[in-house]
ZAGU-9795 format. One record per residue (C-alpha): residue number from 1; x, y, z; residue in one letter. Coordinates in Angstrom, 3 decimals. Each point is the difference from the previous one (the first is absolute). Layout:
<recs>
<rec seq="NUM" u="X" v="Y" w="Z" type="A"/>
...
</recs>
This chain:
<recs>
<rec seq="1" u="23.948" v="-12.039" w="-100.866" type="V"/>
<rec seq="2" u="-2.453" v="2.435" w="1.578" type="Q"/>
<rec seq="3" u="-2.421" v="1.632" w="-1.996" type="L"/>
<rec seq="4" u="-2.349" v="3.255" w="1.021" type="Q"/>
<rec seq="5" u="-3.054" v="1.036" w="-2.210" type="A"/>
<rec seq="6" u="-1.466" v="3.285" w="0.022" type="S"/>
<rec seq="7" u="-2.130" v="2.153" w="-1.833" type="G"/>
<rec seq="8" u="-3.510" v="-1.241" w="0.295" type="G"/>
<rec seq="9" u="-3.101" v="1.942" w="1.166" type="G"/>
<rec seq="10" u="-3.603" v="1.020" w="-1.169" type="L"/>
<rec seq="11" u="-0.614" v="1.171" w="-3.258" type="V"/>
<rec seq="12" u="-3.232" v="0.353" w="-2.297" type="Q"/>
<rec seq="13" u="-0.438" v="-1.954" w="-3.046" type="A"/>
<rec seq="14" u="2.260" v="1.382" w="-2.904" type="G"/>
<rec seq="15" u="2.363" v="1.252" w="2.346" type="G"/>
<rec seq="16" u="3.636" v="-0.892" w="0.224" type="S"/>
<rec seq="17" u="2.405" v="-1.486" w="2.744" type="L"/>
<rec seq="18" u="3.859" v="-0.683" w="0.017" type="R"/>
<rec seq="19" u="0.940" v="-2.904" w="2.339" type="L"/>
<rec seq="20" u="3.711" v="-0.445" w="0.705" type="S"/>
<rec seq="21" u="1.930" v="-3.096" w="1.560" type="C"/>
<rec seq="22" u="3.443" v="0.644" w="1.562" type="A"/>
<rec seq="23" u="2.221" v="-2.792" w="0.360" type="A"/>
<rec seq="24" u="2.759" v="-0.198" w="3.052" type="S"/>
<rec seq="25" u="2.547" v="-1.395" w="-2.360" type="V"/>
<rec seq="26" u="1.078" v="0.434" w="-3.457" type="R"/>
<rec seq="27" u="-2.565" v="-1.942" w="-2.175" type="T"/>
<rec seq="28" u="0.833" v="0.599" w="-3.277" type="S"/>
<rec seq="29" u="2.368" v="-2.422" w="-0.885" type="T"/>
<rec seq="30" u="-1.718" v="-2.910" w="1.926" type="R"/>
<rec seq="31" u="-3.616" v="0.332" w="0.188" type="Y"/>
<rec seq="32" u="-2.834" v="0.358" w="-2.323" type="F"/>
<rec seq="33" u="-2.798" v="2.043" w="1.519" type="M"/>
<rec seq="34" u="-3.750" v="-0.233" w="0.013" type="G"/>
<rec seq="35" u="-3.148" v="1.753" w="1.165" type="W"/>
<rec seq="36" u="-3.028" v="-2.042" w="0.945" type="F"/>
<rec seq="37" u="-3.422" v="0.885" w="1.566" type="R"/>
<rec seq="38" u="-2.434" v="-1.589" w="2.450" type="Q"/>
<rec seq="39" u="-3.758" v="0.922" w="0.376" type="A"/>
<rec seq="40" u="-1.848" v="-1.022" w="2.883" type="P"/>
<rec seq="41" u="-1.051" v="-3.790" w="-0.101" type="G"/>
<rec seq="42" u="1.983" v="-0.353" w="-3.198" type="K"/>
<rec seq="43" u="3.458" v="-1.782" w="-1.117" type="E"/>
<rec seq="44" u="3.054" v="2.250" w="-0.174" type="R"/>
<rec seq="45" u="0.179" v="0.965" w="-3.704" type="D"/>
<rec seq="46" u="2.632" v="0.787" w="-2.472" type="F"/>
<rec seq="47" u="0.322" v="3.690" w="-1.162" type="V"/>
<rec seq="48" u="3.254" v="0.556" w="-1.492" type="A"/>
<rec seq="49" u="3.520" v="-1.044" w="-0.306" type="H"/>
<rec seq="50" u="3.461" v="1.538" w="-0.774" type="I"/>
<rec seq="51" u="3.289" v="-1.898" w="-0.960" type="S"/>
<rec seq="52" u="3.488" v="0.787" w="1.555" type="W"/>
<rec seq="53" u="0.666" v="2.494" w="-3.022" type="S"/>
<rec seq="54" u="-3.324" v="1.457" w="-0.094" type="G"/>
<rec seq="55" u="-0.243" v="-0.867" w="-3.570" type="R"/>
<rec seq="56" u="-2.669" v="-2.796" w="0.284" type="T"/>
<rec seq="57" u="-3.382" v="1.394" w="1.305" type="L"/>
<rec seq="58" u="-2.889" v="-2.338" w="0.772" type="V"/>
<rec seq="59" u="-3.445" v="1.238" w="0.830" type="Y"/>
<rec seq="60" u="-3.093" v="-1.976" w="0.808" type="A"/>
<rec seq="61" u="-3.058" v="0.691" w="-2.655" type="D"/>
<rec seq="62" u="-1.927" v="1.659" w="2.697" type="S"/>
<rec seq="63" u="2.556" v="3.010" w="0.086" type="V"/>
<rec seq="64" u="1.580" v="-0.081" w="-3.265" type="K"/>
<rec seq="65" u="0.012" v="3.595" w="-1.478" type="G"/>
<rec seq="66" u="-0.701" v="1.444" w="3.440" type="R"/>
<rec seq="67" u="2.656" v="-1.039" w="2.207" type="F"/>
<rec seq="68" u="3.930" v="0.359" w="-0.615" type="T"/>
<rec seq="69" u="2.686" v="-1.689" w="2.208" type="I"/>
<rec seq="70" u="3.454" v="1.552" w="0.152" type="S"/>
<rec seq="71" u="3.105" v="-0.514" w="1.780" type="R"/>
<rec seq="72" u="2.999" v="2.370" w="1.298" type="D"/>
<rec seq="73" u="2.786" v="-2.434" w="0.976" type="N"/>
<rec seq="74" u="1.932" v="2.974" w="1.027" type="A"/>
<rec seq="75" u="-2.613" v="0.537" w="2.762" type="K"/>
<rec seq="76" u="-0.741" v="-3.725" w="0.361" type="N"/>
<rec seq="77" u="-3.772" v="0.993" w="-0.699" type="T"/>
<rec seq="78" u="-2.903" v="-1.349" w="-2.014" type="V"/>
<rec seq="79" u="-2.650" v="2.122" w="-1.082" type="Y"/>
<rec seq="80" u="-3.692" v="-0.679" w="-1.130" type="L"/>
<rec seq="81" u="-1.561" v="2.967" w="-1.653" type="Q"/>
<rec seq="82" u="-4.035" v="-0.533" w="-0.014" type="M"/>
<rec seq="83" u="-2.079" v="2.178" w="-2.274" type="N"/>
<rec seq="84" u="-3.412" v="-0.279" w="-0.959" type="S"/>
<rec seq="85" u="-1.002" v="-1.765" w="3.487" type="L"/>
<rec seq="86" u="-3.095" v="-1.869" w="0.432" type="K"/>
<rec seq="87" u="-2.009" v="-0.986" w="2.735" type="P"/>
<rec seq="88" u="0.882" v="-3.924" w="-0.668" type="E"/>
<rec seq="89" u="3.877" v="1.164" w="0.192" type="D"/>
<rec seq="90" u="-0.933" v="0.347" w="3.774" type="T"/>
<rec seq="91" u="2.380" v="-2.409" w="1.956" type="A"/>
<rec seq="92" u="3.073" v="-0.082" w="2.404" type="V"/>
<rec seq="93" u="3.139" v="0.208" w="-2.564" type="Y"/>
<rec seq="94" u="3.301" v="-2.046" w="0.911" type="Y"/>
<rec seq="95" u="2.986" v="0.106" w="-1.789" type="C"/>
<rec seq="96" u="2.506" v="-3.137" w="-0.058" type="A"/>
<rec seq="97" u="3.427" v="-0.902" w="-1.030" type="A"/>
<rec seq="98" u="1.307" v="-3.281" w="-0.934" type="G"/>
<rec seq="99" u="0.951" v="-1.949" w="-2.945" type="N"/>
<rec seq="100" u="-3.064" v="-1.784" w="-0.962" type="P"/>
<rec seq="101" u="-0.503" v="-2.470" w="-2.546" type="G"/>
<rec seq="102" u="-3.642" v="0.976" w="-0.715" type="D"/>
<rec seq="103" u="0.238" v="3.917" w="0.670" type="Y"/>
<rec seq="104" u="-4.138" v="-0.101" w="0.490" type="S"/>
<rec seq="105" u="0.395" v="-2.503" w="2.683" type="N"/>
<rec seq="106" u="0.205" v="1.666" w="3.497" type="Y"/>
<rec seq="107" u="0.989" v="-3.086" w="1.664" type="K"/>
<rec seq="108" u="3.538" v="0.002" w="-1.884" type="L"/>
<rec seq="109" u="0.615" v="3.385" w="1.373" type="Y"/>
<rec seq="110" u="2.892" v="0.180" w="3.051" type="D"/>
<rec seq="111" u="-0.528" v="3.321" w="1.827" type="Y"/>
<rec seq="112" u="-3.294" v="1.714" w="0.234" type="W"/>
<rec seq="113" u="-0.600" v="3.921" w="1.178" type="G"/>
<rec seq="114" u="-2.702" v="0.796" w="2.614" type="Q"/>
<rec seq="115" u="-2.778" v="0.969" w="-2.720" type="G"/>
<rec seq="116" u="-1.430" v="3.380" w="-0.564" type="T"/>
<rec seq="117" u="-3.762" v="0.742" w="-0.101" type="Q"/>
<rec seq="118" u="-1.454" v="1.422" w="-3.390" type="V"/>
<rec seq="119" u="-3.812" v="0.900" w="0.080" type="T"/>
<rec seq="120" u="-1.598" v="1.436" w="-3.086" type="V"/>
<rec seq="121" u="-3.586" v="1.448" w="0.648" type="S"/>
<rec seq="122" u="-2.397" v="0.272" w="-2.407" type="S"/>
</recs>
């Protein structure tokens, strides 16, 4: 499985971005999908997770109410809509696929995209 993340960029605080993660194969009936982020010098942090069906959504407390994860299984694509962005959201964002027992543990995901940079200016 190859994952291609896109949609990052530079935005002012309060702005919005939508990240996309396109998979090379059908992921709808096989994999849970997650978004993580990593700022310079920091650990890779969990951002959001979506189940196979899209019915179960989980968010980190730091993004709850501002970010929305979704998936379009017909397009093998997962999205992360990011609103009300803050400077502390600045990081490289990664999408991941797998069947982790703990959705927030990045070490349990099998496949990763290359990352897309999100920079939020104050």
